[in-house]
C-alpha positions in Angstrom: 26.3 -17.2 4.6 29.0 -14.8 4.1 29.2 -15.2 0.5 25.9 -14.4 -0.5 27.3 -10.9 1.0 29.7 -9.3 -1.7 31.2 -6.0 -2.6 31.7 -4.6 -6.2 34.5 -3.1 -6.5 34.9 0.9 -6.1 34.0 2.7 -9.7 36.5 5.5 -8.5 40.2 5.3 -9.7 42.3 5.6 -7.2 43.9 8.9 -8.6 40.5 10.7 -8.6 40.1 9.5 -4.7 43.5 10.9 -4.1 42.6 14.2 -5.7 39.3 14.9 -3.8 41.0 13.9 -0.6 44.3 16.5 -1.1 41.3 19.4 -2.2 39.3 19.2 0.6 36.2 17.2 -0.1 32.5 18.2 0.3 30.6 17.8 3.4 28.9 14.6 1.4 32.1 13.1 0.7 31.6 12.2 4.2 29.6 9.8 3.7 29.8 6.3 3.6 26.8 3.6 2.0 26.6 0.6 0.9 23.6 -1.1 -0.3 21.9 -4.4 0.8 19.4 -5.9 -0.8 16.7 -8.4 1.3 14.7 -11.1 -0.2 11.7 -12.0 2.0 8.9 -14.6 2.2 7.1 -15.9 5.0 4.1 -18.3 5.9 5.4 -21.3 3.3 3.7 -24.2 3.3 3.3 -25.3 -0.1 5.8 -26.2 -2.7 4.2 -26.2 -5.9 1.9 -23.1 -7.7 -1.5 -23.0 -6.2 -4.2 -21.2 -7.8 -1.4 -20.0 -10.8 1.2 -18.5 -8.4 3.9 -19.4 -5.1 5.6 -22.3 -6.0 9.4 -22.7 -4.9 10.7 -23.4 -8.1 9.6 -20.3 -9.6 10.3 -18.3 -6.5 13.8 -19.3 -6.8 14.0 -18.1 -10.8 13.5 -14.4 -8.7 15.7 -15.1 -6.2 18.4 -15.9 -8.7 17.3 -12.9 -11.2 17.3 -10.6 -8.1 21.0 -11.8 -6.6 22.7 -11.5 -9.4 21.9 -7.6 -9.4 22.4 -6.9 -5.9 25.9 -5.2 -4.0 24.8 -7.4 -1.3 22.0 -9.5 -0.4 20.6 -11.4 2.2 17.1 -14.1 1.6 15.0 -14.1 5.1 12.4 -16.1 6.3 9.5 -14.9 8.8 8.4 -18.3 10.3 5.9 -21.0 9.3 7.9 -23.5 7.0 7.5 -26.9 8.2 3.5 -27.0 8.6 1.2 -27.4 7.4 0.1 -29.2 4.2 -0.5 -32.5 3.2 2.8 -33.3 2.7 4.2 -32.2 5.5 1.7 -34.5 7.3 3.4 -37.2 6.3 7.4 -35.9 5.9 6.8 -33.8 9.7 8.1 -30.8 7.0 11.9 -32.8 5.8 11.1 -31.3 2.0 10.7 -28.0 3.1 14.1 -27.8 4.4 15.4 -30.1 1.8 14.2 -27.1 -0.5 15.2 -24.3 1.8 18.8 -25.5 1.4 18.5 -25.9 -2.1 17.6 -22.2 -2.6 19.8 -20.5 -0.4 18.1 -19.5 2.4 20.0 -17.1 4.5 18.3 -16.6 7.9 14.9 -17.7 9.5 12.9 -16.8 12.7 10.0 -19.5 14.5 6.7 -19.6 13.3 3.8 -20.7 15.7 3.7 -24.3 13.2 7.1 -25.1 13.7 6.2 -27.0 16.7 3.2 -28.6 15.0 5.7 -31.8 15.5 6.8 -31.5 18.7 10.1 -30.5 20.1 12.3 -33.6 18.9 11.5 -32.9 15.3 12.5 -29.2 15.0 15.1 -29.9 16.9 16.3 -32.4 14.0 15.0 -29.9 11.2 17.5 -27.3 12.6 20.2 -29.6 12.6 19.5 -30.5 9.4 19.1 -26.6 7.9 22.2 -24.9 6.1 20.9 -21.7 7.0 20.8 -20.1 10.3 17.4 -20.3 12.7 17.0 -17.5 15.5 15.3 -17.9 18.4 15.6 -14.6 20.5 13.0 -15.1 22.7 12.1 -19.2 22.3 14.2 -20.6 25.2 14.1 -23.8 25.6 14.6 -25.7 29.2 18.1 -24.9 29.4 17.3 -21.4 29.0 19.0 -20.9 25.5 17.8 -20.6 22.4 15.6 -23.2 21.4 16.9 -26.1 19.6 20.2 -24.8 18.8 19.3 -21.7 17.0 21.1 -18.2 17.9 19.7 -15.4 19.8 21.3 -13.0 17.3 24.0 -12.8 13.9 25.8 -10.1 13.0 26.7 -9.9 9.4 29.0 -7.3 7.7 27.6 -5.5 4.5 30.7 -3.6 3.0 32.0 -1.4 5.7 28.7 -1.6 7.8 27.6 -4.7 10.5 24.1 -5.5 10.6 22.5 -7.8 13.3 19.5 -9.5 12.9 17.3 -11.2 15.9 13.7 -13.2 15.9 10.5 -13.0 17.6 7.8 -15.4 17.7 4.0 -14.6 18.7 3.8 -15.9 22.6 0.4 -16.8 21.2 2.4 -20.1 20.0 1.1 -21.6 23.3 -2.2 -21.9 22.5 -2.1 -21.9 18.3 0.2 -24.9 18.5 1.1 -27.9 19.8 3.7 -26.7 22.4 5.1 -29.2 24.4 7.4 -28.6 28.5 10.5 -27.3 28.5 10.0 -24.2 25.8 9.4 -20.5 27.0 8.5 -17.7 24.8 9.5 -14.6 26.4 7.4 -11.1 25.3 8.2 -9.6 22.0 8.6 -6.3 22.9 10.8 -6.6 25.9 12.8 -9.3 24.3 13.1 -6.4 21.3 14.4 -4.0 23.7 17.0 -6.0 25.0 18.4 -7.9 21.5 18.4 -3.9 19.7 20.7 -3.0 22.5 22.5 -6.0 22.9 23.3 -5.7 19.0 24.6 -1.9 18.9 26.5 -2.9 21.8 28.1 -5.8 19.8 28.7 -3.2 17.3 26.0 -3.8 14.8 25.4 -0.2 12.6 21.7 -1.3 11.8 19.4 -4.1 13.3 16.9 -6.0 11.5 14.2 -8.1 13.3 12.3 -11.3 11.4 9.7 -11.4 13.2 6.2 -13.9 13.7 3.6 -11.2 15.0 0.6 -9.2 14.3 0.9 -6.3 12.6 -0.2 -4.6 15.6 2.2 -6.1 17.4 5.2 -5.1 14.8 3.9 -1.9 14.5 3.8 -1.5 18.6 7.5 -2.5 18.5 8.6 -0.4 15.9 7.4 2.9 17.4 8.3 1.6 20.7 12.6 0.3 20.1 14.5 2.7 19.1 17.6 1.3 17.3 15.6 -0.8 15.4 15.5 -0.3 11.4 14.1 -3.2 9.6 11.1 -5.5 10.4 10.6 -8.6 8.3 7.4 -10.4 9.6 4.9 -12.9 8.9 2.0 -14.2 10.5 -0.3 -12.6 8.1 -1.2 -14.2 5.2 -1.5 -10.8 3.2 1.8 -8.7 1.7 2.6 -5.4 3.9 4.7 -3.1 3.0 5.6 0.4 4.9 6.9 2.7 7.1 6.1 3.0 11.0 7.7 6.0 12.6 11.0 5.3 10.0 11.3 1.2 10.7 10.3 0.0 7.5 8.1 -3.2 7.7 7.7 -5.8 5.6 5.5 -9.2 5.1 5.4 -11.1 1.0 2.0 -12.7 1.9 1.9 -17.0 2.1 3.1 -19.8 -0.2 5.6 -17.7 -1.8 2.8 -16.3 -4.0 5.2 -13.3 -3.8 8.8 -12.5 -3.4 9.3 -9.3 -1.0 12.2 -7.3 -2.1 13.4 -4.4 -0.2 17.1 -2.3 -1.7 17.8 -0.6 0.6 21.1 2.0 0.8 22.4 2.0 4.5 24.5 5.5 5.2 27.2 7.1 7.8 27.2 10.4 7.8 29.3 12.7 10.0 28.7 16.5 10.6 30.9 18.6 13.3 32.0 15.4 14.7 28.8 13.3 15.0 28.4 10.3 13.5 24.8 9.0 12.5 23.3 5.8 10.8 20.3 5.9 8.8 18.8 3.5 5.9 17.2 4.8 2.5 14.8 2.3 1.5 12.7 0.8 -1.6 10.4 -1.5 -1.8 8.6 -4.0 -4.3 6.5 -7.0 -4.4 7.5 -9.7 -7.3 4.6 -12.4 -8.3 6.0 -15.8 -8.4 2.8 -16.4 -11.4 3.5 -17.0 -14.9 7.4 -17.1 -13.8 9.4 -20.1 -15.0 10.6 -22.3 -12.6 14.2 -22.9 -12.0 15.2 -26.1 -13.5 17.4 -27.6 -10.6 14.5 -26.7 -7.9 11.8 -28.1 -10.0 13.2 -31.4 -10.2 13.2 -31.8 -6.8 9.2 -30.5 -6.2 8.6 -32.9 -9.0 9.8 -35.9 -6.9 8.1 -34.7 -3.8 5.0 -34.3 -5.7 4.9 -37.6 -7.3 5.9 -39.6 -4.6 2.5 -38.1 -2.3 0.6 -38.5 -5.8 0.9 -41.7 -5.9 0.2 -42.4 -2.1 -2.7 -40.3 -1.7 -4.4 -39.4 -5.3 -7.2 -42.4 -4.9 -10.9 -41.2 -5.2 -12.9 -41.8 -2.0 -16.3 -40.1 -3.0 -18.1 -37.3 -4.9 -19.9 -34.1 -3.4 -23.4 -33.5 -5.1 -23.3 -29.9 -3.6 -19.9 -26.9 -3.9 -17.8 -26.9 -0.9 -16.1 -24.0 0.6 -12.7 -24.1 2.8 -12.0 -20.5 1.9 -10.1 -19.0 4.9 -12.4 -16.2 5.2 -15.3 -18.3 5.4 -14.1 -21.2 7.6 -13.2 -18.7 10.2 -16.1 -16.7 10.1 -19.2 -18.2 9.1 -20.8 -21.8 8.4 -19.4 -23.1 5.8 -20.1 -26.0 3.6 -16.4 -28.1 4.4 -16.6 -27.0 8.1 -20.7 -28.9 7.7 -19.1 -32.0 6.3 -16.3 -32.0 8.7 -18.3 -31.7 11.5 -20.9 -34.0 10.9 -18.2 -36.7 10.3 -16.4 -36.3 13.2 -19.9 -36.4 15.3 -20.8 -39.7 13.3 -18.0 -41.7 13.7 -17.9 -41.3 17.4 -22.0 -41.3 18.2 -21.9 -37.7 19.7 -24.7 -35.4 20.0 -22.9 -32.7 19.1 -19.5 -31.7 17.8 -17.3 -28.5 17.8 -14.0 -28.0 15.5 -12.1 -24.9 14.7 -12.5 -23.4 12.0 -8.6 -22.5 11.8 -8.0 -26.3 11.1 -9.1 -26.4 7.9 -6.7 -25.3 5.5 -7.3 -26.1 1.9 -8.6 -22.7 1.1 -10.6 -23.4 -2.2 -13.9 -24.2 -3.6 -14.7 -27.4 -4.7 -17.6 -27.5 -7.4 -20.3 -29.6 -7.1 -19.6 -33.4 -9.2 -15.9 -32.6 -8.0 -14.4 -36.7 -6.9 -12.9 -36.0 -3.5 -9.5 -37.4 -3.0 -7.4 -38.7 0.0 -5.2 -36.3 -0.8 -8.2 -33.7 -0.9 -9.2 -34.3 2.3 -5.8 -34.6 3.9 -5.0 -31.0 2.3 -8.4 -29.9 4.6 -7.1 -31.0 7.3 -3.3 -31.8 7.4 -2.5 -31.3 11.2 -2.7 -35.0 12.4 -4.9 -33.5 14.9 -7.1 -36.9 15.9 -10.9 -36.8 17.3 -12.0 -36.9 21.3 -15.6 -37.8 22.4 -16.0 -35.9 25.6 -19.3 -35.1 28.5 -19.1 -31.5 28.4 -22.1 -29.5 30.8 -24.7 -27.0 28.7 -22.8 -24.2 30.6 -19.1 -25.0 29.4 -20.3 -25.7 25.6 -21.9 -22.4 25.8 -18.5 -21.1 27.4 -16.9 -22.8 24.1 -18.9 -21.3 21.8 -18.3 -18.0 23.5 -14.2 -18.4 23.0 -14.9 -19.4 19.3 -16.4 -16.3 18.4 -14.6 -14.1 20.8 -12.0 -13.0 18.3 -14.1 -13.3 14.9 -13.3 -10.1 14.0 -10.1 -10.6 13.3 -10.3 -13.9 11.4 -9.4 -16.1 14.2 -8.7 -19.8 14.1 -11.0 -20.5 16.6 -14.2 -20.1 15.1 -16.6 -22.5 16.1 -17.7 -25.2 12.9 -20.7 -27.5 14.4 -23.1 -30.4 14.1 -26.1 -31.1 15.9 -26.3 -27.8 17.0 -26.9 -24.2 15.6 -26.0 -20.8 17.8 -26.2 -17.0 16.8 -23.5 -14.8 17.4 -23.5 -10.8 17.3 -19.9 -9.4 16.5 -20.6 -6.0 17.6 -21.0 -7.1 21.2 -18.4 -7.9 23.9 -16.3 -11.0 23.6 -17.8 -13.2 26.3 -21.1 -12.2 25.9 -21.9 -12.8 22.0 -23.6 -16.1 21.8 -27.4 -16.7 21.8 -30.3 -18.8 20.7 -28.5 -21.6 21.2 -30.2 -25.0 20.4 -29.2 -29.0 20.7 -31.3 -31.4 18.6 -33.8 -28.6 18.0 -34.3 -28.0 21.7 -32.5 -24.8 23.9 -29.0 -25.6 25.0 -29.6 -26.7 28.9 -26.8 -25.3 31.2 -27.0 -28.2 33.7 -27.2 -31.2 30.8 -24.6 -33.3 29.9 -23.9 -33.5 26.6 -21.6 -35.8 24.6 -19.2 -34.1 22.3 -16.7 -34.8 19.4 -14.0 -32.5 19.2 -10.0 -32.4 18.5 -7.2 -33.3 20.7 -6.0 -29.3 19.5 -8.7 -27.6 21.2 -9.3 -29.6 24.2 -5.6 -29.5 25.2 -6.4 -25.3 25.4 -5.4 -24.7 21.9 -7.3 -21.2 20.4 -8.3 -20.0 23.4 -11.3 -23.3 24.1 -10.0 -24.0 28.2 -13.4 -24.9 29.0 -13.3 -27.9 26.9 -10.8 -29.8 28.9 -13.5 -29.7 31.9 -15.3 -32.1 30.3 -14.7 -35.9 30.9 -13.0 -37.6 28.2 -14.7 -40.7 27.1 -12.4 -41.7 24.2 -9.2 -40.1 25.0 -6.0 -39.2 22.3 -4.3 -42.8 22.2 -7.8 -44.7 21.5 -8.8 -41.9 19.2 -9.0 -41.5 15.2 -7.2 -39.0 13.1 -9.8 -36.2 12.1 -8.8 -36.4 8.3 -9.2 -40.6 8.4 -12.9 -40.1 10.0 -14.0 -37.4 7.3 -12.4 -39.8 4.6 -14.1 -43.3 5.7 -17.9 -41.1 6.0 -17.5 -39.6 2.9 -16.6 -43.6 1.4 -19.5 -44.8 3.4 -21.3 -42.7 1.6 -20.1 -42.5 -2.0 -21.3 -38.8 -2.2 -22.2 -35.9 0.0 -24.1 -32.6 -0.3 -23.3 -30.4 2.7 -24.3 -27.0 2.5 -25.0 -24.4 4.1 -28.3 -24.9 6.2 -28.5 -22.4 9.4 -26.4 -23.6 12.3 -24.6 -20.8 12.2 -26.9 -17.4 12.3 -25.0 -13.9 12.3 -27.0 -11.2 13.7 
């Protein structure tokens, strides 16, 4: 990666520099500086443009342009690369490594979705990467950074040394299929230790690559002295601002934007005291309408052609509008949520079904009359989860619903989409006391009664905070279960036409 940190020749003639030294340079001449251009993306799931923006070939075009004008540059990823997408569900994220190698990524931090295919797959993806993965607070069973990643790195930028480390959200334990032997240390504590260690090793400036909520990024910026820049992820909205003198950058999702920060690194000396500081300028560049880079476009097209040949098969038609937009499946009843919940309930013959809205990933609207393909359904359900059948008391079902709406204000993926039942919730009430009016099959929920519940293996194992589901007796376990996506495809194919709609299963008070 060192060749990407280039330095231009000094534009001042040597004789002029010598003259300054002879006559006595003013205080400003005691300053040293270098320029570093940061090129950042995060949460990249799709390799082609979506709704007119994004695409890794388009991103490559922007990267080449920005690198050409930069004195020094570094390209970074704030986590979530290997999953989820239809393609990654089939390749376990191998195509993302091929493409990031090709576009010249320099440094990457883990996101929670890096663990979706298990520890062994992630370890192999790290080994296949030509770029450097960082895992400062993510440790393997040996207590070292997971999978052969580095804890920290230092890169030369002109006369300066810039240190990098990474932070992964500890919520990965419930957000992904985290296997045993992985420890995620607290973010703030790790950041303090990493900055101190990098400064001790001679770093003049320190950069964190994080996959945290913005509130956590801001707390770290306020609390950790000596941290200059945070390059974030996890949020899917572009965010760029100062917090207590620390620059925070997030680029949104799916390479719809490239976040660019031109940072002047400064060293000033006054009265024997040396001070290092940054002077940044930042901007977002949209990939919409950008001409794709031909070399990267050829790789993308090969991957897409292979996928289309396997999945572009029509399985049925929707007679009503299907809505899988992220903001809706995570906060309210949605027609796509109802379709999926109905399909898995019918597939195992359960009284009710409950599945997390965060597992629905298409983020789009299908107009009435749309012919649905296998690819559409796998786009909506890319994680490879299977449908379990469990027996659960009414009390534990109520606890599951309470968990599901406990963070609706954060658009959390735990929000419950249901079938065979209805409920109301009041988001203004305290978490844990928001649910009311629960009915199963039109009758009031009986806390003592045992119901059969269709759900997915991820939340049954406690994912997204669904601890109460694990208290149920398992009737169909993972070894005998069918993929949720397969169950939904079979359901549509059997009916030929589906007509799900919002019908009052979930009421917001």
